N, C-alpha and C positions, 0 to 999 in steps of 0.2 A: 503495500499500498504506500509505503516511503516515495517507492520508485515513481506509481503513478502521479503521486501527487509533485514530486520532484520534475517532472518529466512536460508538467501542465498539460498532460491528455485532459483534450477536449471530453466532456461528459453531459450524458442525455437523462437529465431526471425525471422520472415517469410519475412522482409522486402530483396530486395535485396542487394548482395555484397556490392555495391556501397553504400547504404544506411547504412551499418552496420560499415563496414570503417570509414564511415564518424563521426561514434558515437555508443557505442555498451556500453552494463551494464556489471558489472563484476555478473558472475554466468550464461552467456548468451552466446549461439550456434545460429551461424549463419545457417539455413539449410532452404535457401527462399522457397517460392512458385514461384518466378518469378526468372529467373537470368536479368542480367542488361538490355541483349538488348531484353531477352521478356516485358520487365515491360518498355523499351523505346518504344516501338512496341503500348500496351497496353497506354500507355503513351498519344502517338499519337492519337490515334484511341480517348481515350475519349477528348482529346480535340476539334477532328473534329466533334465527331458525338454522342458525349454522354457519360451516365455510363453505361445504359445499351450495349451499342454496343461493349464497351471497357471490361465488363465481358462476354460478348460472342465471344470476340478475346482471351479474358484470357485462357478459356476451348479448344476452338480451340488449342492454342500454348501448355497448358498444358495438356493431357487426352491418354489412353492408357498407355504406357510403361513408358512416364516423368512423370503420373499422379503416376502412382504406384511404382516408384522407389522412388519421392518426397516423396509420403505416408511412405511406408517403412521405410526410412530413421528416418523421426520423431517418428513412431513406434518403431524400436531399439533406439532410443536415451527414449524416455518415456519409454522402460524396463526398462534401465537401475535406469532411474531415474523417479519413479511413481508418483513422487506430481510435477513434470515439468508444467509447463506453456506458455499458447501463448501468442506471441504480434507482433503485425508490428509497425504502425508509427502515427497513431493516430487516425481514422476510424474506423480501426478493419473489413474493409470491406478483406482483405487478410487474416487477422485471422480467419475470421469469415467464410470461404469457407474452411481452410486449417481444421478447427473444425468441421466444417459437414463431412468433406470427413474421417477424422480421423474417427470420429461417424458410419460414412458408414463401415468403418474395424473394426465396437468393440471396438474401445476407447473413452472413453469417459475424454475430459481435459479440463482445465478452461483456459480461456480468459481473457485477464488482460485489460479493460475497458480505452479507453483511448491510448493504447499503447507506444510507445516509449517516447512521448511525455509525457504523464501524469507522468512515471516512470522518468524521467530526469532532470522535474521537483518539483518532491516527494523530489529526491536527494539533490537538489542545495537548495529548503527549509531547509531542513535538517541542511546541512554544513552553511547555513546565519544564521539559528537558533544555531547552536553550535558557530558561531564566534561569534554573539551578548550576547552570556552566560556570566553573573559576577560570573563563580565561583571560587572561592579559593581556592589555591592548599597550 
């Protein structure tokens, strides 16, 4: 993960816009798999009926033209930045679905294990370590 950050790899954040607004990484762009209201609907289904029903709900919301538009947005970005990688919040479910849809479109892309939470924790660890270094200037 350190190398990923050091190389300034372009990142596709597939979290909802509200999540991106609350915290994002440099060199990331928000191209969500679910918009805020869609995420809320899927979340409500998850809470009431569980993971499998929530996944089905997400696929009902994002299909056909909507799905194609989102996949094409990801593909356009990847065409400009072929080294780009995907991430979501932490569990990897949204980025895994995005990765699958891209693969179906003929595009293999890496996905960041642990998502935003892992990347953020790595950044915080680097900053903490830097502040504790006894460098002599």
